[in-house]
C-alpha positions as a printed Julia matrix, in Angstrom:
248×3 Matrix{Float64}:
 107.58   97.23  59.72
 110.67   98.17  57.72
 112.37   95.24  56.0
 116.17   95.2   56.31
 118.33   95.26  53.17
 119.66   91.77  53.98
 116.11   90.39  54.24
 115.19   92.0   50.9
 118.25   90.42  49.3
 117.41   86.99  50.68
 113.8    87.21  49.48
 114.67   88.45  45.98
 114.44   86.2   42.95
 117.47   87.97  41.47
 119.79   90.83  42.43
 121.36   93.36  40.08
 124.11   95.73  41.2
 125.45   98.64  39.16
 128.84  100.1   40.08
 130.33  103.05  38.25
 134.12  102.85  38.09
 136.19  104.62  40.73
 137.69  108.02  40.09
 139.82  107.95  36.93
 142.58  110.29  35.8
 140.02  111.77  33.38
 137.59  112.48  36.24
 140.45  114.06  38.18
 141.15  116.4   35.26
 137.46  117.07  34.56
 137.6   115.96  30.92
 135.36  113.74  28.78
 136.92  110.27  28.71
 134.51  108.26  26.53
 136.3   105.22  25.1
 139.78  106.39  26.08
 141.48  103.8   28.27
 142.4   105.67  31.44
 143.77  104.48  34.78
 142.14  104.83  38.16
 143.64  107.35  40.57
 144.74  106.12  43.99
 141.52  107.58  45.32
 139.58  105.62  42.69
 141.31  102.38  43.69
 140.38  102.98  47.33
 136.79  103.73  46.31
 136.56  100.43  44.44
 137.82   98.42  47.41
 135.43  100.28  49.75
 132.5    99.37  47.48
 133.5    95.7   47.7
 133.64   95.82  51.5
 130.22   97.53  51.64
 128.62   94.9   49.4
 130.18   92.06  51.4
 128.75   93.57  54.59
 125.3    93.36  52.98
 125.86   89.63  52.48
 125.93   89.84  48.67
 127.76   87.11  46.74
 127.85   87.45  42.98
 127.27   84.63  40.51
 127.6    86.62  37.25
 129.9    89.58  36.57
 129.99   91.9   33.54
 132.21   94.88  32.73
 132.99   97.13  29.83
 136.22   96.75  27.9
 137.71   99.87  29.43
 140.52   99.65  31.97
 138.94  101.88  34.58
 135.9    99.58  34.8
 137.95   96.36  34.6
 140.29   97.52  37.37
 137.4    98.69  39.55
 135.78   95.29  39.14
 138.97   93.46  40.11
 139.55   95.58  43.21
 135.89   95.3   44.27
 135.78   91.51  43.91
 139.11   91.09  45.68
 137.73   93.07  48.62
 134.72   90.71  48.69
 136.87   87.57  48.61
 135.53   86.8   45.13
 138.62   87.62  43.12
 138.34   84.25  41.36
 135.08   85.21  39.64
 134.93   85.01  35.86
 134.24   88.44  34.33
 132.63   88.83  30.94
 133.63   92.0   29.08
 131.67   93.74  26.36
 132.23   96.93  24.36
 128.45   97.39  24.48
 128.9    98.39  28.16
 131.52  101.03  27.32
 130.81  104.65  28.08
 129.29  106.8   25.34
 131.79  107.44  22.54
 132.08  111.22  22.75
 133.78  111.8   19.4
 135.63  115.09  19.1
 134.84  115.84  22.78
 137.41  113.26  23.93
 139.96  114.9   26.23
 138.11  118.23  26.44
 136.48  119.78  29.49
 133.1   121.53  29.43
 134.55  125.01  29.01
 136.73  123.91  26.09
 133.62  122.45  24.41
 131.81  125.77  24.85
 134.8   127.67  23.48
 134.85  125.43  20.39
 131.15  125.2   19.57
 129.33  127.77  21.68
 127.14  127.14  24.74
 124.04  125.81  22.94
 125.79  123.43  20.56
 128.04  122.15  23.33
 124.93  121.4   25.39
 123.36  119.56  22.43
 126.49  117.48  21.92
 126.52  116.52  25.6
 122.81  115.75  26.06
 120.99  115.13  22.8
 119.23  111.8   22.34
 119.47  112.06  18.55
 122.56  114.11  17.77
 126.08  113.1   18.76
 129.24  115.23  18.85
 131.39  115.61  15.75
 133.12  112.28  15.07
 136.66  111.36  15.96
 139.12  110.99  13.09
 138.91  107.63  11.32
 142.14  105.73  11.94
 143.08  108.07  14.81
 143.64  107.31  18.48
 139.9   107.47  19.28
 138.88  105.12  16.47
 138.03  101.74  18.1
 139.12  100.01  14.9
 142.68  100.96  15.84
 142.39   98.92  19.08
 143.01   95.15  19.05
 140.36   94.59  21.73
 137.62   95.41  19.22
 139.04   93.44  16.3
 136.33   90.78  16.49
 133.37   93.18  16.74
 130.61   91.96  14.44
 129.36   95.4   13.46
 130.79   98.87  12.73
 132.04  100.61  15.87
 131.28  104.27  16.56
 133.41  107.35  16.0
 130.77  109.31  17.97
 127.44  108.51  19.63
 124.3   110.32  20.62
 122.6   109.27  23.85
 120.11  107.26  21.85
 122.78  105.39  19.9
 124.57  104.5   23.13
 121.3   103.35  24.73
 120.54  101.1   21.73
 123.77   99.12  21.98
 123.51   98.96  25.8
 120.06   97.44  25.27
 121.68   94.62  23.29
 123.91   93.89  26.29
 120.78   93.77  28.47
 118.99   91.34  26.19
 121.94   89.08  25.41
 123.92   89.09  28.66
 122.35   90.62  31.73
 118.67   89.72  31.46
 119.24   85.98  30.77
 121.35   85.71  33.94
 118.68   87.48  36.01
 115.94   85.24  34.66
 117.91   82.32  36.12
 117.97   84.02  39.53
 121.57   85.19  39.42
 123.22   87.79  41.63
 124.63   90.03  38.89
 127.3    92.71  39.09
 127.77   95.2   36.25
 130.77   97.51  36.57
 130.76  100.28  34.0
 130.26  103.97  33.41
 127.9   106.74  34.39
 125.78  107.22  31.28
 125.99  103.63  30.04
 124.76  102.3   33.4
 121.92  104.82  33.41
 121.0   103.49  29.96
 121.08   99.95  31.36
 118.72  101.09  34.1
 116.02  101.94  31.54
 114.71   98.37  30.98
 115.13   97.53  34.68
 112.94  100.47  35.71
 110.52  100.19  32.8
 111.49  103.47  31.14
 110.56  103.44  27.48
 110.94  107.05  26.38
 113.94  108.7   24.71
 115.68  109.7   27.92
 118.0   108.35  30.63
 116.85  107.94  34.25
 117.28  111.08  36.35
 119.51  109.43  38.96
 123.27  109.5   38.61
 125.95  107.3   40.08
 128.8   108.59  42.22
 132.22  107.02  41.78
 132.13  103.36  42.93
 128.83  103.83  44.78
 126.74  100.65  44.26
 123.08  100.8   43.18
 121.36   97.58  44.28
 118.14   96.23  42.7
 116.2    93.36  44.27
 114.02   91.84  41.54
 110.99   89.55  41.51
 110.41   86.7   39.06
 109.16   89.18  36.43
 112.4    91.18  36.94
 110.49   94.08  38.4
 112.29   95.92  41.23
 110.96   95.17  44.71
 113.55   97.51  46.22
 116.27   99.87  45.0
 119.08  100.83  47.36
 122.04  103.13  46.76
 125.1   102.64  48.94
 126.58  106.1   49.32
 130.13  106.56  50.65
 130.05  110.31  50.05
 132.07  109.77  46.86
 132.33  112.41  44.17
 129.76  112.73  41.37
 131.8   113.26  38.17
 130.39  115.27  35.3
 128.82  113.38  32.39
């Protein structure tokens, strides 16, 4: 007999929900956004609210909430929680949940990357576990050290990241923030970004190799994990509104 999503949620020791931010102005233009602080489009704002309504219909109530430092994730989180009647919830932000820092690819689309570096090198810069794109200019607009939000960071911040470098700092967020809450049986919401959330899915799904999970998140489409006391998934459910799947 098939168990309903609500019954799975009630039986779970802990619940973890990933939500990629709603459509941003960068998604609308088809460019790599990385750590640039972009607004949501009106469509993205509506997507965020719809995600909140869908989660509320499932009977989910969050007890811990985490976001990246980037506006598109922070605003998505606010709109989602407001739609759930949980707008009062404390949100903990971390740069470790930011999207991959895409270096000199910031603001470019895929074709512009190919025109600059050729097809093969552009593919390497987009997908390589070990090799990131050329770095952004130190002291320039894409240098996090120029942003007051990162002033108290306890380690050097990137000017570019490979997939593996991004996954390593996301793993710190898992160990220091997300996992401790789940151990206590929390209902955890993480609002972030496509590749960073896939990296966060690696320890949840027991993936140890140098790769991201194959699944991708559509804009503001929740991915819901019910977890047992060992934090192993007992069910994984994606709530699909037919939203767009932006390029990564």
